[in-house]
N, C-alpha and C positions, 0 to 999 in steps of 0.2 A: 612754473611750468608743470612740475610734478603734481602739485596740488590740483591744478586744473584737470589733469588727466584722471586723477582719482575721482574728482567730482563728476566728470562726464560718465565714468564707468558706473558710478552709483546711480546716476539718473537713468541710464539705460537699463540697469538691472531692475530698478523700480518700475520702469515703463513696461518691460517684458513681463514682470510678475503680475502687474495690474492687468495687462492684456490677457494673460493666461487665466487669471481668476474670472474675468468677464466671460471668456469663452466657455469655461467649465460651467459657469452659472447658466449660460444660454443652452448648452447641451443638456444639462439636468432638467431645465424647464421644458425642452422639446421632448425628452424622454417621458417626463411626467404627463405632458399633454397627450402624447401618443398612447400611453398606458390607460389614460382615462377616456380615449376616443372610442366611440361605439358606432358601428355601422347603422344607418337608418333601417327600420324594419322593412322586410320584403312583403309585398301584398301577395297573398295566397288564398286558395279555396281549400276547404276541408270537408271531411265527412266522418261521422262517428261510425266506427266499425261495429257490425252486428253479425251474430252467427246465423248462418243459413244452411239449409239442407239441399244439397245438389244430388240428383241421381248419379250414382257412380257409373262412369262411362269411360270408354277407351276411344281415343281419336286416332284416325289413320287416314291416309290418302289411298283411294281405291281406283281400280280401272275396270270399266264396264266391258263385259265379254258376252257374246251371244252363246246361248245354249247349243245351237247348231249354226255354224257359219262356214261358208265355203264359196270359192269362186267356181261356178259351174263351167266346165270345160268340155271340149270335143273329145269323144272317146275314140273315134276313127277319123281319118282324114276324109275330106270331101268338100264339095262346093255348097255354099249356103243357098238353099233354094227358097226358103220362107222364114221370116222372123215373125213370131206370133206373140210377142210381149212388148210392153212399153216400160221404159226405165222408171224405177221408183214405185211401181205398183205392187200390191200384194198378190201372191199366187198360192194356189193349193198344191198339196203334195201330188206329184205325178202330172202336173199340168205341162203341156207341150210349150217349149220355149223357142226352139229352132229346129227346122227340118232341113237336112242335107239332101242333095240330089242322090236319088237311088235308082235311076233308070237302068244303069248297068246291072245292079244287083237284082232288080226285078226280072230282067231278062234271064239272068243266071238262075233265078228261082224257078222261072217257068221251065227252063231246060231240066233242072233238077227234079221238078214234079213229074215231068214226062218220063224221065229215066226211072223214077221211083214207081210209076204206074207200070212201066214195062217190066221192071224187076218183079213186081207183085204178080203180073200175069204169068211170067216164067215160073215163078214159085208155085202158082196154082196148078199149072200144067204138070210140073214135076211131081207135085203131090198126087195128082190123079194117076200118073204113070207109075209112081212108087207103089200105090195101092194095087195096081195090076201086075207089079213085079217086072215092069219093062225097064226101069232105070235102077241104078244102084243107089243105095242110101247116101253114099258119099256125094253123088251128083246132086241129090236133093238138098243136102246140107250146103253145098256151094251156092245153089239158087237162093236159099234162105239167107245166107250171109250177104249176098249181093242185094237182096231186098232191104235188109236192115241198113246196109251201107248207103243205099240210095235214099232211104228215109232220113238217116242222120244228116246227109248232105242237104236235104230240104230244110231240116231244122236249123242247120248252120246258116243257110242263106236268109231264112226268116229272122234269125237272131241278128245278123249283120244289118238287115234293113231296120230292125228295131233300134239298134245301137246308133244308127244315123238319125234317129229322132231324139233330140236332146230334151229331157224333161227335168222339172224341178224335183230334186230328191226329197224335199220336205217343204212344208208350208212356211212362208216367210215373206220378207220384203226384198224386192230386187233393188240392185244398185243401178249404175249407169251401164248402158249397153256398150260392149266392146267389139262388136262385129257389125259387118255391113252386108247387105244383100249382094250376092255374087262373089263374096270373098272366099278364097280357098283356105280352109282350116286344116292344120296338121293335128295329129293326135296330141291332146294336152293343151291346145291353144285356149286361152280364156274366152268365155262368152259373156258372163255377167256375174257380179257378186250377188250372193243370196244370204240373208241373215234372218234367223228366227228371233223375233223381237219380244215375244211374250210367252213364257217368262224369260227372264234374262239374268245373267250372273254379274256379280260385282266381286272382284278379287282384290284382296288387300293383305298387307303384311303387318304382323305384330311382333314385338320383341319376345324372345323366348321366355322371359320372366313373367309375361302376362298371359301365356297360353293356358296356364292352370285355371285362370278365371273365366275362360271361354268354354262354351259347350254348344253342341249341335242343338238347334232350336231357339237359341238366344235371339232377341230382337235386335235388328240393325236398322239404322236410319242413314240415309244418304241425302246430300244436297249439293247442288252445283250453282253457285251464285252467278257465274259467268254466263250460264245458259238460262237463267231465270227458272230453274227447275224447282218445282214444288217439292217439299220434303216427302220422301217416299220411304215406306217401311217394308222390310223384308226379314228373313230369318237366315241364320247360319245353317248351311246344309253340309258342309265338309270342312275339316281341318286337316291340313297336310301332316303326314306322319313323319316328315323329315324336316330338320332344321337346316337352313341355308348356312353353309360353313363360312361363307364370305361375310354375310351381314348378321348372322345369328338371329335371323327372323324366321317366322313360320307363316306360310301362306294360308289364308283363310278364304273360303268361298261362301258367299251369301246369295240367295235366290230372291228375286223381286218380281212381282206382277208388274207388267208394263203395257197396259192396254192402249195408252195414248202414244206410246213410242217416244216418251220423253228421254228415256235412257237409251243411248245409242252405243253400239260397240266401238271401243276405242276412247270414249270419254274418260276423263278423270273426275272423281267426285270426292267430296269430304264425307268420311264415314264416322258414325258414332255408334259404338256397340254398348248396349245397356248391360251392366253387370249385375243388376238386380238388387243392390243394396245402396242406401243413401249415405253420402259422406257429409260430415259436419265441417263446414269451411267458413272462412271470413271472405266475403265477396267485396272486392275493391275495384274501382275504375282502373282500367289499364294505364291511364295517365299518371296514377299514383306511384307506379313502380319505377324505380331507378335501376336499370339493367346495367350490369358490369361483369367483366370476366371473372372477378374474384368473388362475386356473389351479388344477388339481387337484394335491394333494400327499399325501405320506405322511411319517411320522416314523420315522427309522432310529435304532436304538439303537447308541451308541458310547461310548467313554471320552472325556470332555470335561475339559479342564484347568480347574480352579477358579481364582477370582481370587487366592487365596493360594498357589497352586502345586499342591497335591495334586489329582489327577484324580478324577472321580466318574462314576457310571453315569448317562448322560443321553441326550437325543435331539436330533437335528438334522432340520430340515424339508427335504424333498427334493421338488422339483416333478417331475411325471411326465406321460407321455402314455399315455392309456388306449386299449384296444381293445374287443373284444366282451365281453359278459357271458355267463356260463354257470352257471346255478344260483346258489349262494351266492358264486361267484367272479367276479372282474373281471380281464381280461387287461391287464397293464402291458407295453407294447411299448418304452418308453424311459424312462430315469431311474434305474433300480436294476438290480442284477445278482445272480446267484446267490450265496447265502451271506450276503446282508444280512439282519440281524434287524430286522423291521418290526413296529411296534406295531399290534395288531389291535383293541383296544378301549380306551376312555378317551381317544380322539384329541381329542375336543372340549375337554378341559381342559388340553391340552399347549400349550407354546410352544417356540420354538427355544431350546435349551440347558437345558430343564427337567430336573430330576432325577427318576428313576423307580425303581420297585421292581417287578420282574417277578414275576407270580404266574400261572402257566399251569394252575392247578388246574381252571379251567373256561373254555374258549375259545369264541368265537362260531362259528357254523356256517361250514364251509368245504367243502361237498359240491357237486361239479359237477352232480349230479342229485338234488336233495333231493326227498323225498316228504312232502307236508303231512300232519300228524297231525290226526285228528278230535278235537274237544274233548269 
């Protein structure tokens, strides 16, 4: 019985040892297979980087503002008697827009004129009597004062009548009418917006560190894709003397000719300020850039040595410093050089050292001035 138990223990020990050796061999084989495994190459498109000269410029978002813009309003209260304008049309400076009822003021003017005539007659008689020594000089002065007072009252009534004729304060384009015939207007009630459209201002803000590169007279270009606005050229006419404490930006004002009225007050536009010097950059398609909070990067194609010795076509990640954008392109000012082959599509599926297969049959857009196509 004892010999049988020893024999069974020996058999079990041998079985367990054999099983352990088999499993160790299987694990080692799996590790070796995993170490030799290589992901299949990813299909990408590439472009060879080349140096380009871009005009140095500063980009900003601007807001269009009229040189003269106001909501024409009633100066004095009154009833709208006549409306002499149409919404949206151009008007000249001083052109009549609305006439308020002035019947009462005209009656008061007639009374004031009659009173002034009487005062002048009394003054003339007092002057004749003064020459004859019949009246005292003080009496003559009183008649003179009454004549001047009556004349001033006539001027006041005429001014009141004129103020009830609402005119355009400057030449421009009217907005939508805000009054109706027979409506009673109080002093200050709006009548119609009026904007001077040519020339016109574009106001934009630049960071304080870029103010030194700006100067009055520098060329400015604006565009508004949403409004199909053709690119317009103007000049900087004023730079604010104060830096905004909240944003550390400086307000800049540019003036543009606007004969067609494409720029309208209140629009936002893309602003490009020419700084006068050219910058040497590497222009890449925007699709080549891998954006990340810790830094932007691209993947550069190169020959990479494999784990078993032979090299293969792969990519290495390179961090870069970006500049301005132009159309489909983004300027790279630091990180790569001319001649580097950069991946332009399929960036999202790459990692450092990944194998690739280049297929440039169809590349992403790389046009500095693309034109959108209608669907």
